[in-house]
C-alpha positions as CSV (number, residue, x, y, z in Angstrom):
1,M,138.0,102.9,98.7
2,S,138.6,99.9,101.0
3,T,140.3,96.7,99.2
4,D,136.8,94.6,100.5
5,L,134.9,97.4,98.7
6,A,136.9,96.9,95.4
7,K,136.5,93.3,95.6
8,L,132.7,93.1,96.1
9,Q,132.4,95.4,93.4
10,R,134.2,93.2,91.0
11,I,131.4,90.4,91.7
12,P,128.3,91.5,89.9
13,R,126.4,88.8,91.9
14,E,127.4,90.0,95.4
15,V,126.6,93.7,94.3
16,A,123.1,92.7,93.4
17,R,122.9,90.8,96.7
18,W,123.9,93.8,98.4
19,Q,121.4,95.8,96.5
20,R,118.4,93.5,97.2
21,A,119.1,93.2,101.1
22,Q,119.3,97.3,101.0
23,Q,116.1,97.4,99.3
24,T,114.5,94.1,101.5
25,L,115.6,96.6,104.6
26,L,114.2,99.6,103.3
27,S,110.7,97.8,102.8
28,G,110.7,96.1,106.4
29,G,111.8,92.9,105.6
30,R,114.6,92.8,108.4
31,G,114.9,89.3,109.2
32,H,115.8,88.3,105.6
33,A,118.0,91.3,104.9
34,L,119.9,90.4,108.3
35,A,120.7,86.9,107.3
36,S,122.1,88.6,103.8
37,Y,124.3,90.9,105.8
38,R,125.9,88.6,108.1
39,E,127.1,86.7,105.4
40,L,128.1,89.5,103.5
41,V,130.1,91.0,106.4
42,Q,132.1,87.6,106.9
43,R,133.2,87.8,103.3
44,F,133.7,91.5,102.9
45,P,134.6,92.6,106.8
46,G,136.4,95.9,105.6
47,I,133.2,97.9,104.6
48,P,131.8,99.8,107.0
49,Q,128.5,100.5,105.2
50,L,127.9,96.7,105.5
51,W,128.3,97.1,109.2
52,F,126.1,100.0,109.5
53,E,123.3,98.6,107.3
54,M,123.4,95.6,109.6
55,G,123.1,97.3,112.5
56,I,119.9,98.8,111.5
57,G,118.3,95.4,110.3
58,A,119.7,94.1,113.9
59,M,118.0,97.1,115.5
60,G,114.4,96.3,113.6
61,E,114.8,92.5,114.8
62,L,115.6,93.9,118.3
63,D,118.8,92.4,118.3
64,F,120.2,95.4,120.1
65,A,123.6,93.8,121.2
66,L,124.3,93.0,117.6
67,A,123.1,96.4,116.6
68,E,125.7,98.0,119.0
69,H,128.5,95.5,117.4
70,S,127.7,96.5,114.0
71,F,127.8,100.3,114.8
72,R,131.1,100.1,116.6
73,H,132.7,98.1,113.9
74,A,131.5,100.8,111.1
75,E,133.3,103.7,113.2
76,Q,136.4,101.5,113.7
77,L,136.3,101.1,109.9
78,A,135.7,104.7,109.2
79,P,137.3,106.4,112.3
80,R,137.5,110.1,110.2
81,D,134.6,109.5,107.8
82,V,132.6,112.4,108.8
83,S,129.1,111.1,107.3
84,M,129.1,107.8,108.3
85,L,130.0,109.1,112.1
86,V,126.9,111.6,111.8
87,L,124.8,108.6,110.9
88,L,126.1,106.5,113.6
89,G,125.0,109.2,116.0
90,Q,121.8,109.4,114.7
91,Q,121.3,105.8,115.1
92,Y,122.7,105.5,118.7
93,H,120.0,108.4,119.3
94,R,117.2,106.1,118.1
95,L,118.8,103.1,119.9
96,R,118.6,105.3,123.2
97,R,122.3,105.3,123.5
98,P,123.2,108.9,124.2
99,V,126.7,108.8,125.2
100,Q,127.3,106.9,122.0
101,A,125.5,109.4,119.9
102,R,127.3,112.3,121.5
103,A,130.8,110.7,120.7
104,C,130.2,110.2,117.4
105,F,129.0,113.5,117.0
106,E,132.3,114.5,118.6
107,R,134.3,112.7,116.8
108,A,132.8,113.7,113.5
109,A,133.6,117.1,114.6
110,A,137.2,116.2,115.4
111,A,137.8,114.4,112.4
112,D,137.2,117.6,110.4
113,P,136.7,120.7,112.2
114,A,136.0,122.5,108.8
115,S,132.9,120.9,108.2
116,I,130.1,122.5,108.5
117,H,127.7,119.2,108.3
118,A,129.8,117.9,111.5
119,R,129.7,121.1,113.5
120,L,126.2,121.8,113.4
121,S,125.3,118.0,114.1
122,L,127.7,118.2,117.3
123,A,125.9,121.7,117.9
124,A,122.4,120.1,117.8
125,W,123.1,117.3,119.7
126,Y,124.5,119.8,122.7
127,E,121.4,122.1,122.0
128,R,119.3,118.8,122.8
129,E,121.4,118.5,125.9
130,R,120.9,122.0,127.0
131,R,124.6,122.3,126.4
132,L,124.0,125.4,125.2
133,E,127.8,127.1,125.5
134,E,129.2,124.2,124.0
135,A,126.7,124.3,121.0
136,W,127.3,127.8,120.5
137,E,131.0,127.8,120.4
138,N,130.5,125.1,117.3
139,V,128.1,127.6,115.4
140,E,130.9,130.1,116.0
141,A,133.3,128.0,114.6
142,C,131.3,127.9,111.5
143,M,130.1,131.4,111.3
144,A,134.1,132.1,111.3
145,S,134.3,130.2,108.1
146,S,131.3,130.6,106.4
147,P,129.6,133.8,108.1
148,Q,126.8,133.9,105.3
149,N,126.0,130.5,105.4
150,P,122.0,130.3,106.0
151,Q,121.9,126.7,107.6
152,V,124.6,127.9,110.7
153,L,122.5,131.3,110.6
154,C,119.4,129.3,111.2
155,V,121.0,127.4,114.0
156,R,122.6,130.3,115.3
157,A,119.0,132.0,115.6
158,L,117.8,128.8,117.5
159,L,120.4,129.5,119.9
160,L,119.7,133.0,120.6
161,H,116.0,132.1,121.1
162,R,117.2,129.3,123.6
163,K,119.2,131.9,125.2
164,D,116.0,134.1,125.5
165,R,118.1,136.9,123.1
166,N,114.5,136.7,120.6
167,S,115.1,140.2,119.1
168,E,118.5,139.3,118.2
169,A,117.2,136.2,116.6
170,E,114.3,138.0,114.9
171,T,117.3,139.9,113.2
172,V,119.0,136.9,112.0
173,L,116.2,135.2,110.6
174,R,114.6,138.1,108.6
175,D,118.2,138.7,107.1
176,V,118.0,134.7,106.1
177,I,114.5,135.1,104.6
178,K,115.5,138.6,102.8
179,S,118.6,136.3,101.1
180,G,116.3,134.2,99.3
181,S,118.0,131.2,99.9
182,P,117.3,128.3,97.4
183,D,117.4,125.5,100.0
184,P,113.7,124.2,100.7
185,N,115.0,123.3,104.3
186,V,116.2,126.7,105.2
187,Q,113.1,128.3,103.8
188,F,110.9,126.6,106.1
189,S,113.0,126.3,109.2
190,S,113.9,130.2,109.0
191,R,110.2,130.9,108.9
192,H,109.2,128.4,111.3
193,L,111.4,129.6,113.6
194,L,110.8,133.4,113.5
195,A,107.0,132.4,113.8
196,V,108.2,130.7,117.4
197,V,110.3,134.1,117.9
198,M,107.3,136.4,117.2
199,D,105.3,134.8,119.3
200,E,107.7,135.1,122.1
201,L,107.9,138.5,121.5
202,G,104.3,138.9,121.7
203,Q,103.7,139.7,118.0
204,Y,101.0,137.0,117.5
205,T,99.6,138.4,114.3
206,E,102.8,138.4,112.9
207,A,103.5,134.9,114.2
208,I,100.6,133.3,112.9
209,R,101.1,134.9,109.6
210,W,105.0,133.5,109.4
211,L,103.6,130.2,110.6
212,S,101.1,130.0,107.8
213,E,103.7,130.6,105.2
214,A,106.3,128.0,106.5
215,K,103.6,125.5,106.8
216,G,102.6,125.9,103.2
217,L,105.9,125.7,102.1
218,A,106.4,122.5,103.9
219,R,103.3,121.2,102.1
220,R,105.2,121.5,99.3
221,M,108.1,119.4,100.3
222,G,106.4,116.3,100.1
223,N,103.5,114.3,98.6
224,T,101.1,115.5,101.5
225,A,97.9,114.9,99.6
226,A,98.5,111.4,99.2
227,M,100.1,111.2,103.1
228,E,96.5,113.0,103.9
229,R,94.3,110.2,102.1
230,D,96.6,107.3,103.8
231,Y,95.6,108.8,107.4
232,D,91.9,109.8,106.4
233,R,91.7,106.1,105.2
234,A,93.2,104.7,108.7
235,D,90.8,106.9,110.1
236,Q,88.0,105.7,108.7
237,R,88.8,102.0,108.9
238,R,89.5,102.7,112.9
239,R,86.2,104.2,113.2
240,G,84.4,101.3,111.6
241,L,86.2,98.8,114.4
242,L,85.5,101.1,117.3
243,A,81.9,101.2,116.2
244,S,81.6,97.5,116.5
245,L,83.4,97.1,119.8
246,T,81.3,96.6,122.7
247,P,81.8,96.7,126.5
248,E,81.3,92.8,126.7
249,T,84.2,92.5,124.0
250,I,86.5,94.4,126.5
251,R,85.4,92.6,129.4
252,R,86.1,89.3,127.5
253,W,89.8,90.5,126.7
254,R,90.3,91.5,130.1
255,E,89.1,87.7,131.3
256,Q,91.5,86.1,128.8
257,G,94.4,88.3,130.6
258,P,97.7,89.2,128.9
259,A,99.4,86.1,127.0
260,V,102.4,87.2,128.0
261,P,103.5,88.0,131.8
262,C,104.8,91.7,132.3
263,P,107.5,91.8,135.1
264,S,105.5,95.2,136.2
265,Q,102.4,97.0,136.1
266,L,102.4,98.6,132.7
267,A,100.8,102.0,132.4
268,L,100.3,103.9,129.1
269,L,100.5,107.9,129.2
270,G,98.7,108.9,126.2
271,G,96.0,112.0,125.2
272,H,96.7,114.5,122.3
273,P,99.9,115.6,121.6
274,R,100.7,119.2,123.6
275,S,98.0,118.0,126.3
276,G,100.8,118.0,128.7
277,T,101.9,114.0,128.6
278,T,105.5,115.0,128.8
279,L,105.3,117.2,131.9
280,L,103.2,114.6,133.8
281,E,105.6,112.0,132.7
282,Q,108.5,113.9,134.1
283,I,106.8,114.1,137.4
284,L,105.6,110.6,137.4
285,G,109.2,109.3,136.1
286,V,111.2,110.5,139.1
287,H,109.4,108.2,141.4
288,P,112.0,105.7,142.3
289,E,109.3,102.9,141.6
290,I,108.2,104.3,138.1
291,L,110.2,103.5,135.3
292,A,109.2,106.0,132.7
293,F,110.0,105.9,128.8
294,D,109.8,109.2,126.9
295,E,108.5,108.6,123.2
296,S,109.2,104.7,122.5
297,E,108.6,103.5,119.3
298,A,107.7,100.4,120.8
299,F,104.2,100.2,120.5
300,A,104.4,101.2,117.2
301,N,106.7,99.0,115.7
302,E,105.6,95.8,117.5
303,I,102.1,96.1,117.8
304,W,100.1,98.7,116.0
305,H,102.2,98.3,112.7
306,Q,101.9,94.8,113.0
307,L,97.9,94.1,113.7
308,A,96.7,97.2,111.9
309,P,99.4,98.5,108.9
310,M,98.3,101.5,107.4
311,R,98.6,100.3,103.7
312,T,97.0,96.9,104.1
313,P,94.3,96.3,101.8
314,Q,91.9,94.6,104.1
315,P,90.9,97.0,107.4
316,L,91.2,95.1,110.7
317,S,88.0,93.9,111.6
318,L,86.3,92.8,115.2
319,E,86.3,89.5,114.5
320,A,90.0,89.2,113.3
321,L,91.1,91.0,116.5
322,D,89.1,89.1,118.7
323,A,90.4,85.8,117.0
324,V,94.1,86.7,117.5
325,P,95.6,83.4,118.9
326,A,97.3,83.7,122.3
327,G,100.4,82.3,120.8
328,R,100.2,85.7,118.3
329,R,99.5,88.0,121.2
330,A,102.3,86.6,123.4
331,E,104.6,87.4,120.6
332,L,103.3,90.9,119.8
333,G,103.8,91.2,123.7
334,R,107.5,90.0,124.3
335,R,108.6,92.1,121.1
336,Y,107.1,95.1,122.5
337,L,108.4,94.5,126.0
338,K,111.8,94.1,124.7
339,S,111.8,97.0,122.5
340,L,110.6,99.5,125.4
341,L,113.4,98.1,127.6
342,R,116.2,98.9,125.3
343,E,117.4,101.2,127.2
344,V,117.6,99.2,130.3
345,Q,120.4,97.4,131.7
346,G,119.2,93.8,133.0
347,E,115.8,93.1,134.1
348,P,113.7,96.3,135.5
349,S,113.1,96.5,138.9
350,A,110.4,99.2,139.2
351,R,107.0,98.4,140.0
352,V,105.6,100.2,137.4
353,L,106.5,100.5,133.8
354,L,104.8,104.1,132.0
355,D,105.1,104.4,128.6
356,K,104.6,108.0,127.7
357,N,103.5,108.4,124.2
358,P,100.3,110.4,122.9
359,S,100.4,108.4,119.5
360,P,98.9,104.8,121.1
361,T,96.1,106.7,122.2
362,S,94.4,106.4,118.8
363,A,94.9,102.8,118.7
364,L,94.1,102.2,122.7
365,H,92.1,99.0,121.3
366,L,94.9,97.3,120.0
367,C,97.0,97.9,123.4
368,L,94.2,96.5,125.3
369,R,93.9,93.3,123.1
370,I,97.7,92.9,124.1
371,F,97.9,93.7,127.5
372,P,94.1,94.1,128.7
373,N,95.5,94.9,132.5
374,L,97.3,98.3,131.3
375,K,96.6,101.1,133.3
376,V,95.8,104.3,131.1
377,I,96.4,107.6,132.0
378,I,95.1,110.5,129.5
379,A,96.3,113.9,129.5
380,L,93.7,116.2,128.8
381,R,94.1,120.3,128.2
382,D,91.9,122.9,126.4
383,P,91.4,121.9,123.0
384,R,92.1,125.1,121.6
385,D,95.6,125.5,123.5
386,V,96.3,121.8,122.2
387,V,95.2,122.6,118.4
388,I,97.5,125.9,118.5
389,S,100.2,124.2,120.4
390,C,100.6,121.6,117.5
391,F,100.4,123.9,114.6
392,F,103.5,125.6,116.2
393,Q,105.4,122.5,116.1
394,N,108.3,121.5,113.5
395,L,107.9,117.8,113.4
396,M,109.2,115.2,110.7
397,L,106.9,114.9,107.8
398,T,104.9,111.7,108.1
399,P,101.2,110.7,107.3
400,T,100.1,111.8,110.7
401,N,102.3,114.8,111.3
402,A,100.9,116.2,108.1
403,N,97.7,116.9,109.8
404,F,99.7,119.7,111.4
405,L,100.3,121.8,108.0
406,T,96.9,123.6,108.3
407,L,94.8,124.6,111.2
408,Q,92.0,122.8,109.4
409,R,93.4,119.5,109.3
410,T,95.2,120.2,113.2
411,V,91.1,120.2,114.2
412,K,90.6,117.1,112.1
413,H,93.5,115.4,114.1
414,Y,92.5,116.2,117.5
415,T,88.9,115.4,116.9
416,D,90.0,112.0,115.4
417,L,92.1,111.2,118.1
418,M,89.8,112.4,120.9
419,D,87.1,110.6,119.5
420,V,89.0,107.5,119.9
421,W,89.3,108.3,123.4
422,L,85.6,109.4,124.0
423,R,84.4,105.7,122.7
424,M,86.6,103.8,124.8
425,R,86.2,105.7,127.8
426,E,82.2,104.9,126.7
427,L,83.0,101.3,126.5
428,G,85.0,100.9,129.7
429,G,86.0,97.9,131.0
430,F,89.8,99.1,131.9
431,D,91.5,100.9,134.0
432,W,91.7,105.1,133.3
433,L,92.2,108.2,134.6
434,E,92.0,111.6,133.1
435,T,94.2,114.7,134.3
436,R,93.9,118.0,133.2
437,Y,97.0,120.0,132.3
438,E,95.5,123.4,133.7
439,D,95.1,121.4,137.1
440,V,98.9,120.2,136.8
441,V,100.4,123.8,136.6
442,D,98.0,124.8,139.3
443,N,98.7,122.5,141.8
444,L,101.4,120.0,140.7
445,E,101.7,117.9,144.1
446,A,97.5,117.3,144.2
447,E,97.3,116.2,140.5
448,G,100.6,114.3,140.3
449,R,99.7,112.7,143.7
450,R,96.3,111.7,141.9
451,A,97.8,110.1,139.1
452,T,100.4,108.2,141.2
453,E,98.2,107.1,143.7
454,F,96.1,105.5,140.5
455,L,99.2,103.6,139.9
456,G,99.3,101.8,143.0
457,L,102.1,104.0,144.8
458,A,102.4,106.9,147.3
459,W,103.6,110.6,146.5
460,H,107.5,110.3,146.7
461,P,108.9,114.2,147.4
462,S,111.6,114.1,145.0
463,Q,108.2,114.4,142.3
464,A,107.8,118.0,143.2
465,N,111.2,119.2,141.9
466,H,110.9,117.0,138.4
467,H,112.6,119.5,136.1
468,E,115.6,119.2,138.1
469,A,115.8,115.7,137.2
470,A,114.8,116.3,133.7
471,G,118.2,118.6,133.3
472,R,120.0,116.2,134.1
473,K,119.1,113.4,131.1
474,I,117.9,113.5,127.4
475,V,114.6,114.0,126.8
476,F,113.4,112.4,123.5
477,S,110.1,114.1,123.2
478,P,110.0,117.0,120.8
479,T,109.0,119.6,123.8
480,Y,112.6,118.2,125.5
481,N,113.2,122.1,126.0
482,D,110.3,122.9,128.2
483,V,110.1,120.3,130.7
484,T,113.5,121.5,132.3
485,K,112.0,124.7,133.3
486,P,109.7,125.0,136.8
487,V,106.3,124.6,136.3
488,H,104.1,127.5,135.2
489,T,100.8,129.1,134.0
490,R,101.5,131.0,130.7
491,A,100.4,128.5,128.4
492,V,97.1,128.3,129.8
493,G,94.7,130.2,127.7
494,R,97.3,130.8,125.2
495,W,94.9,130.0,122.1
496,Q,93.1,133.4,122.6
497,H,95.9,135.1,121.3
498,Y,94.7,133.5,118.2
499,A,91.2,133.8,118.4
500,E,90.8,135.2,114.9
501,A,92.4,132.7,113.2
502,L,90.8,129.8,115.2
503,A,87.5,131.2,114.8
504,P,86.0,129.6,111.8
505,L,87.0,126.4,113.4
506,Q,85.4,127.0,117.1
507,E,82.2,125.1,116.3
508,K,84.3,121.9,115.6
509,L,86.0,121.9,118.9
510,A,83.2,122.9,121.0
511,P,81.9,119.7,121.6
512,Y,85.4,118.4,122.9
513,C,85.5,121.5,125.1
514,R,82.1,120.7,126.7
515,A,82.9,116.8,126.7
516,F,86.1,117.8,128.9
517,G,85.1,120.3,130.9
518,Y,86.2,123.5,129.2
519,A,84.1,126.7,128.8
């Protein structure tokens, strides 16, 4: 225990103050928490946890320089604390500082080479960077000391899958499942990965069986019923607001113009998750005049949750949205841009800033209230392929992602989000373009050129080899592994392998197939 920590623990009022700061931080009161942490680290500068928590508060207040300073200080105070180093690596990832993130994971493994936690954290990072051999070395080191550890075996199976050694991965996963691990995360992840492996092996009936079993386990790992209620309440409120919008409303917002100047043309690349947004972002982002941002949390944190928080007692009305004063819109716009540009050193020189994120599609009306000159690209894909692909995703449990635990709720999420797009498309009054995944994989240059020209730019030859650039950088999307491969058509019509499971839901999807031109 550090001297400062022992000193603080002998002062009950300071312990209480720290606890209040932690509670304030957890409840979203970042500014008040940050003020408390600034004073606490002045009085007790030798406590790494204080610096770590101050860094989180600084990130929430978009003071990224202070966040980095705080995290560095925490690391200097705890250079051999494996848990702290892993936590710092995760926060550097959120901060979009991949070099620092990797360094923390590497230091954790070096500090205690026998730590399974450190080794697997580093292996997971290397896997994300597609450094599979280095990931494999760390997993094999774990296997040498803990050959029956189910967490180690699950990561080993993932790497076998990444190496296209799916039959070996299947054997490992079946053994893990047979061992009956009491760890619910192992129970879920082993079954989920086995479903993915069986899909790769063409065993579709077994794949959907294991996937359904994994999703059923996931439903018991959190209060998914409450999450679904929160989501459904937010959806109903959104539908009411969208119904009250008129074309005149959108035109009036555009005439008012943005309350904050944007250094470049701002564009949103949205659509439903698994509709090809990441692929198109990689194609567009290679262009030297486009600065693309992959799955940024800027819009959700700085605009969406500020204007229409999910748990607010009163829904956002058209009158309230219409009456947001210019000063407030400017504040939200500035915070959004600052958060978006966190990974950019200096002022951006690109002509286009491309925010690729499917989530803001369901709040497109809020985007246009703050940035009415926004250019919007909506990625489309066969709704049935979208649903199956989303159902196969392994995502952190949130009120939105809880929808992907059953096929029925996955279809509901698809229809909810695409109803927003259909309504906004009907209203018009802003610049938009639809692009189809099937057209991209059929003729990358033709569809990529069309999207590039919509952004006011000419096609650049480097865009044709986008996957080579993707292989040299961190991709934050859950589909980070797919976009480094050359474009292929294998995912087109994938839903047909699961037609029996989809059969009871085809009627709900049929109107969207017609609306977007799918047979």
